Residue, then its C-alpha position, 0 to 999 in steps of 0.5 A: m915473867r920469865v926472861p926471854r932467851i934468844y939466839h944472836p948470830d954475831p959476836i956480843n961485846l959487853k957495854t956496847e949498843t948492838e942491833l938485834s937481828s931481824d928474827a930477834f926483833q920480830h920475836l922480842i918486839k913484835v910478838l912478845r911486845l918488849n919495851v925499852g929497859d926490859n931484860i933479855v938473855l942472848f947466846n951466839g953459839d960460843g957457850h955463854n949466856y949474855d944478860a942484856s937489856i933493850t936500849s932503843i926501839q925503832k919502827k923496824s929495828a931495836h938495840f940492846i946492851a949486854t952487861s955480863y955473861q956466864v959460862n953455860n954448862s948445859e952441854s953433854p960430855i959425850r959428842v954425838h954426830l947424828a947422821q939422819v936420812i931425810s924423811r918426809g913432811d915435818r918428821m925431819d924437822f921434829v928429829l932436828q928439834k928433839s935431837v938438839e934437846l937430847g944433846a946432839t952436837e952435829i947433824t948431817p942430813l943424808f940421801s939414800e936409796r930409799c929416801g923418799v925426799k928429792l931436794s936439790g939446788d935452791r930448794l935444798e939450800k932453802k931447806q938447809q937454812q930452815w933446818q939450821k933455824i929449827v936447831q937455833s930455836a931448839c937451843e933457845q927452848c932447851g937452854r943450850s948455848v952451843v948451836p949444833p951445825v946442820k952440815p950440807a946434805q950429802q949422799l949416804n955412800d959419801f958420808v960413810q967414807s968420811p973420817f971419824e975417830g970415834l965410835k960409829l954405830t947404826l941401828d939394825p933390828t937383826a943385830t945381836k949387840p946392844l949399846s951397853s956392849f960398846n964402851d969406846a966412846d971417848k972420842g965421840i959417837q957417830l950415829l947413822i939412822g936410816p929412812e923409813g924403808g931401811f937401808s939397802e943391802a948394799e948400803v948396809h955393806a958399805a957402812e960396815q966396810h967403813g967401820f959402822k957397827p950394827m946396834r940392837l935397840g930392842p926387839r921392835i922395828l922403830r919409825t925413823e924419827t923414833a929410832a933417832l930419838s930412842a938411840l940418842t936417849a940411850v947414848q946419853y944415858q949410857f955415856g952422857d948426862l941423862c940420868 
């Protein structure tokens, strides 16, 4: 059987008995029915995989001991910050999950003029926690040991003004330059993806004023979730490790 691999939110010390998180306990013990002595692999975001085994199981908790660790070389050589306007239903969840699989290193949810989602206060905070868990689960599935942070959601106009030294790109079906015409990505890429209704003219102008360059990604208009994943795939092919 494949050794289960799961996220642990705290530092992991070798040869030290440590309690599993509540989420890990639920998945490993309650769902997978692991027993004392069973092997697991843990990661906590520091770029390593930790080999461990279950040492004790109680009614509502379990413990493990990590015996060794290895550097995980699954990270892309290109740093990609995905800025995604929040979409309805489970489309945002889908984009988060797949963007992690495609190597995004940082994600910022955005509100824009044509964003169809209204979130604030406790609802937004709970959604933020849910998004981060989706990212953690995606790392478990795809084998990454660095967990991309989901930054606090913010307004588009505030985001475009934030400093970034790398290449800033946004998709525009009327643009003339394809991704292959840009080559200054050594310091990373900030990828700005709009909502289903697209950016307003004022938002397009604001993005351009703050250094975002329009990029053409084929002749067809893509749905917001398709646009994000297509752009990430193209970026990884052009500058990263997708070949």
